[in-house]
Structures are given as C-alpha cells and as structure tokens.
N, C-alpha and C positions, 0 to 999 in steps of 0.2 A: 320237172326233175329236181330232186333234192340235191343239196350240196354233196352228200355222200355218194349218191348215184352218179353225179357229174364227175367226182374224183375217180370213182372206179372205172367209169367209161373212158376217162382220159388215160388211165393206166393201161387199159387194154389197147387203146390207140397207139400209145408210146411203144408197147410191146410189138404191135404189128409193123410199125415203121422201123423199129430196131431189127426185126426179122428181115425186112427188105434190105436194110443197110448191111446186115451180116452177110446175106447172100451176095450182094454186090461186092463186098470185100473179098469173099472167096473167089468170085469171078475175076477180080482185079489181081489175085495171086497167079492167074494164068490157068485156072481150072474152069473149063467151059460149063456154064450154067445158063441155059437159054432163058430161064425164068427171071434172072436178074442181070444177065450179061450186059444188057443195054444200059443199066444203071451203074456199071462199074466205075465210071468217071465221077459219079455223084456219091460214092461211098462215104467220103469224109463229111460233106455237107449234110447227108442224110443222118449220120450219127450225131453230128454237132447240133444242127438246127431242128432235126426231126425227132430225136430221141432224148439226148442229154439236156438240151435247153428246156423243152416242155416239162421234163421231170423236175428240174430245179425250179421252174416257174410255178409249178403246181405245189411244191413244198412251201414256197414263199407265200403263195395265196392262202394256204392253210394257216401259216403263221400270222398273216394280216387279219384273218377272220372276217373278211368282207366278201360278199358275193362279187363285187366289182373286181376283186383280185383275180378272179378266174378268167378275166379277159386275156391276160398275158398267156397262160398255157393254152387257151382255146386258139388264139391267133398263131401261136407257135406250132401247134398241131396242124393248123390250116396251111401254114408255110411248108411244113414237112410233107403234107399230102401233095402239095404242088410239086415237090421234088420227086415224089413217088410216081406221079402220073405225068410228069414232065410238062407242067403248065407254068412257064416263066412268070406270068403276071401274078401268080400266087406268092411269089417270092416277097412281094411287098408286105404280105401278112407277117413275115418274119421281122421286118423292120418295125411294124406297128407293135408286134409282140415285145420286141426289145425296148421300144419306147414306153410301153405299158409297164414293163419290169422296172425301168428307171423310175417311173412315177411311183410304183409300189414301194421300191426301196427308199425313196425320198419320204414317203408317208411313214414307213416303219422307223426310219432314222429320226424324223421329227417327233415321233411318239416316244422313242427311247434313243437318245443320242449316244449310242454305244460305239466303241471302236470297230467291232466286228460288222455292224450294220453300215458304217462308213466304207469299210473295205468292200462289202457287197455292192454298195452304190457305185463305187469306182469301177468295179468289175462289170456291172451292167452297162455303164456308159461305154466301156470298151467294146462290149458286145454290140451295142447300138451302132457304133462307128464301123465295126466290121460287117454288120448286116447291111448297112447302107452301101459299103464298098462292094459287097457281094452282088447286090441288086444292080449296081452300076457295072457289073461284069469285070471287076478287078480279078486278076489271077488269084487262085486259091493260095498260092505260095506267098502272096502279098497280104492276104486277109487273115491267114492262119494265126499270126501272132496276136491279133486282137481277140480271136476266139480263145487261144491258149490263156491269155490274160484273164478273160472272164471266168473260165473254169478254175484256174489256179487260185484266183483271189476269192471266188465264192466258196470253194471248198475249204480254203484256209480260214476264212471267216466263220464257216460252220464249225470247224474244229475249235475255234476260240469260243464260239457260242456254247458248245457242249461242255466246255471247261470253265464256264463263267463263275462257278463257285470255288474253283481252284485256279484262278486266272494267273497267267504268267506275270512276272514283274512288270512294273509300269514302263521301264526303259525298253523291255523286250517288245511290249505292245507298240510303243512309239516307233521302234525299229521296223516292225513288220508293216506298219502304216506307211512309213517312208519308202520301204521296198515296194509296197503296192502302188503308190502314186508314181514312183519312178518306172515301174513295169508298164503301167498304163501309158505313160508319156512316151516310152520307147515304142510301144505297139502303135501309137498314133503316128510317130515319125516314120515307122515302117510303111504305114498305109500311104503316107505322103511321098514315098519314094526314097526314104532315108535308109539305104541298105546298110549303112554304117551302124545302125542301131541293133542289128541282129546279134552280133557277138556280145555286147553288153546286156542285151535282153537275156541271153543264155546265162550270163554270169549271175543275173538277178534270180533266175529260176533256180540255179544251184544254191544260192544263199537262202531262198525261201524253203527249199527242201531241207537244208541244214537247220534252219530255224525250227521246222516241225520236228526234226529228229531230236532237237535239244529241248524244246519247250512243250511239245504236245502232251496231252493227258495220257496218250498211249504208253509213254514211258512208265507210268504207274500201273495202268490197268492191265498191262501184259502179264503182270504177276498174278492176276485173278483168273480163276477158271471160267470155262463156258464162253458166253457171248463177249464179255469184256476183253478176254484174251484174243478171241477171234478178230474182233474189230481192231484191236491194237496191232495185230500182225498185219492186217490189211493196210492200216495207216502207215506203219513204219516201212513196210515194203514199198508202198506208194511214194513216200517221201524220199526213199533211196533212189527210186527211178527218176523222180523229179530232178534230183541233184545230178544224177548221171546224164540225163538228157541235157540239162543246162550246161554241164561241162563239155559235152559233145558240141553243142552249138557255140559255146565260147571258143572252143579250139578250132572248129572247122567251118563255122558259119552254118547257114541253112540254104543249100542249093535249091533251085526251083523244082528239082526232081532227083531221083537216084537213091542209092543205098543210105547215104547220110540223112537225107530228108526223111526217108522211111523210118529209120531208126530213131531219129530225134522226135518225130511227131508221135509215133506209136509208144515211145518211152513215156510221153506225157499222157496221151489219151488213153492208152491201155494200161500202162504201168501205174500211173497216178490216178487218173479220173475213174477208170473202171474198177480199180482196186478199192478206191474209196466208196464207190457205189456198192460193191459187194459188201464192204465192211459196215456201211450205214443202212443196208436194206432192212435188217430186222429192227432197226430203230425208227426209220422213216415210214415204212409200209404200214405198220399198225396205226400210226398217227394219221396217215393220209387215207387209208382204206378201211380203217377200223376193223381190222381182222386180227385174229390171234396167231402169233408166231412164237415158236419156242426154238431155242438153239439146238442144233444137232451137229455132231462132228462131221457129218457128210458135207457140210458147207465148206470144209477145208479142201475138198477135192477140186471143185472148180476154181477156188482162189489160188491154190498152189499150181494147178494146171495153167492158169492165166499167166503166172509169172514164169513158169518153166517154158511156156511157149514163147514168151517175150525174150528170154535168154537165148533160145534157139534162133529167134528172128534177128536179134541184134548180132549174134555170131555169124549168121548167114549174110547179113548186110555188110558188116565190117570186114569179113574175111573173103567176101566175094563168092559165097557158096549158095547158089540160087535154090538148090533143093532144101538146104537147111532153113533158109528164109521161108520157103513155102511150107515146110513142115511146122515151123513155129507159128505161122499165121493160121494154119489149120487147127493147131492145138488151142490157140486163142479162141477161134470160132467154136470149137467143141466145148470149151470151158463156158462160153456164153450160153450155149444150149443147155449145158448141165446145171447152170446156176438156178434158173427158175424151177427146175425139177427138184433141186435141193431145198429151195424156198417152200415149194408146195409140200414137201415132206415135213418141213418144220411147221407149216401151218397145220398139217394133220396131227402132228405131235402136240401142238398148242391146243387144238380143239379137244383132243383126247384127255389132255391134262385138266382142262376146264371141266369136262364131263365127269372125270374122276373126282375132282374137288367138290363139285356140286353133289355128287352121289354120297360122298363121305359126310358132307355137311347135313344133308337130308337125313342120313342114317343117325347122325349124332343128335339131331333135333327130335327124332322119333324116340330115341332112348331117354 
C-alpha cells in the first residue's frame, strides 16, 4: 500500500469512528439509539482518541515525510477501534500512539527547532500522560484536562505555523510558550489529584483564547474573500469559545459531571477544536489525501450551525433547560453530518474547475 493509499484509508477509518462517536453522543443526550446506545459512556474518548487524535497524528506524519511517522496514526486508530468494539486491552495502542507522536514531534523539533514545534511537543507529552491515566482507569473528569491541553496547544501551534511568514512579535511567541508550559504543568497536577489546578487551568485557557484573538493571522485574512475569510471566521469563533470556556472553568471549576462540566468541555471540544477542524479542512485534506477542493459558501452552513447549536447547548446547561441543551446537541450533531457533504460538494467544484482549466488550456494550445 502506498503512502497516499494509507492516508486515504486512515481518513475513512477516522470518519467511521467519528460516526460511532457522534451516534454515541446523540444517545448520551437521552435520545434512544440502539446502534450506539451501549457506547454512550465512551462518547468523549471515542472523539478524542479515536477521531481527533488520529487526524492530528496523520497530519504530523505527512509533515515528517517518513513512513515510520504513520505508526502513530495507525496505533491511534487501533486504540479507537478498541473503544468501538469495547476491547479494553486495545487501549494500550493509544498509549503507544501517543508515545510515537512524542517521538515524531521530537524528530520534527530537532530538524527545525521552532517555537510552534516545541509547543506541539509539550502538547503531545500531555496527551501521553492522559492516555496512560486513561488506561489505568482514571476517571474521565481527571484525564480530560490533559486531553484538552494536547488539542489546545497543538492547534495553537498549527496556527503559528501557518503564520510563520508573518509571525507574531517575539515577546508574544515567548508568552504563548510560557502559557503552554504552564497549561501542561497544571494538567499534570490535575492527573496527580491536584484539584486546585482546575481553576488556574481555566484561566490559562482564557488567556490562550485571548492570545489567538489578538495575534492570529485570522485578524488579517478575515478581510479577504472566499476560503481565507471562512477559515478566519472558524478560528476567531473558536478562540472566542476557548476564552469563554476558560472563564467558566476559572469561575466555577470543573465538576465531575453536570451542566457546568458539559458546557465547559463542549465549549472547547466543539466550539474550539471542531471549529478549527472545519476551518482547516480545505487546507489539510488536499495535502493529506491529495484531492482537489474548492471553497464554496455552503461550508458556512455547518460552521454556523455548529456554533448556533453550542449557544443553545450552553444556554440549556447554564439556565437549567434540558430541552434546549438537547436541541443544541442535536444541532451540533446535524452540523457534523452536513460538514462532509459540504466538503464533497467543494471537491466536486474543485474537480470541475480543474477540468475546465485543462479544457481551456488544450483549446489555447490548439489555436
């Protein structure tokens, strides 16, 4: 199997696990679904370890440019499969995948000792610590800060990487590195039983969101039409949710369950992580799958639906309105279903544009 075939197969596997995670999330909202109801309790780990993590590991493997780099996404998918079929022993694959990602990030950082790669390395170490704790059957509420740290630092680092030709001021980069190291340290303290670390962790999330709102390239690209504006909207909305979730955790902490827990975690995982996945899809997918995509305004429908659903979910959580929370969760799920449809439409547009360009070029040569 070629590298390209391996990458495309991995993307299909990620999509399949994400579908199970999505159905489990709908079941967790209280809507009976026999097909995924038994996995409702694994909704979070399925998305984190089975979908988001393999996707990021795959993107990093492409950046490394070595076939050995595909070990991390392969093991991550194996761990995700273990969650789908409920084989606890396969959880160890997630630990090995996280360790492989740490090694990959070390190799990338030694090759190019840039600040954003150091931030990715710190995030992957946090993921490794969280994955070990998960295998040791720590409560999800204890593990989740380590997972949050991984995604927040990795995505922030990717935003710095994308803006490397218009990098933020040196002091701003030093500040975000300090925030990243502090966030990882607090996540580790939380794993070791330091409940006191939760509120300061939330404060750092709020600061990282504010940092992105102030220094991210999206502040400039939002003035441009098409894909740059779409991606900028996704980034800025996501950064806003990151700050809001951080402020919520700073103010109220993070209970082991309940409406505050639901609002804070979905504010980060849906409002920030998924929004950035939506925004980066037309940048990353062509590089990973070597497919042609063209921006279409239809992509705004799932993006705005995602955020509208989260507003409803937060309102339901914080006002004690269960039906509103449920409606918001369903709109989030519907947006996730609509997004690949919009991407496939964009792919169709991209292929049509390439065919049209080739036809015009051929006609010009004939003349």
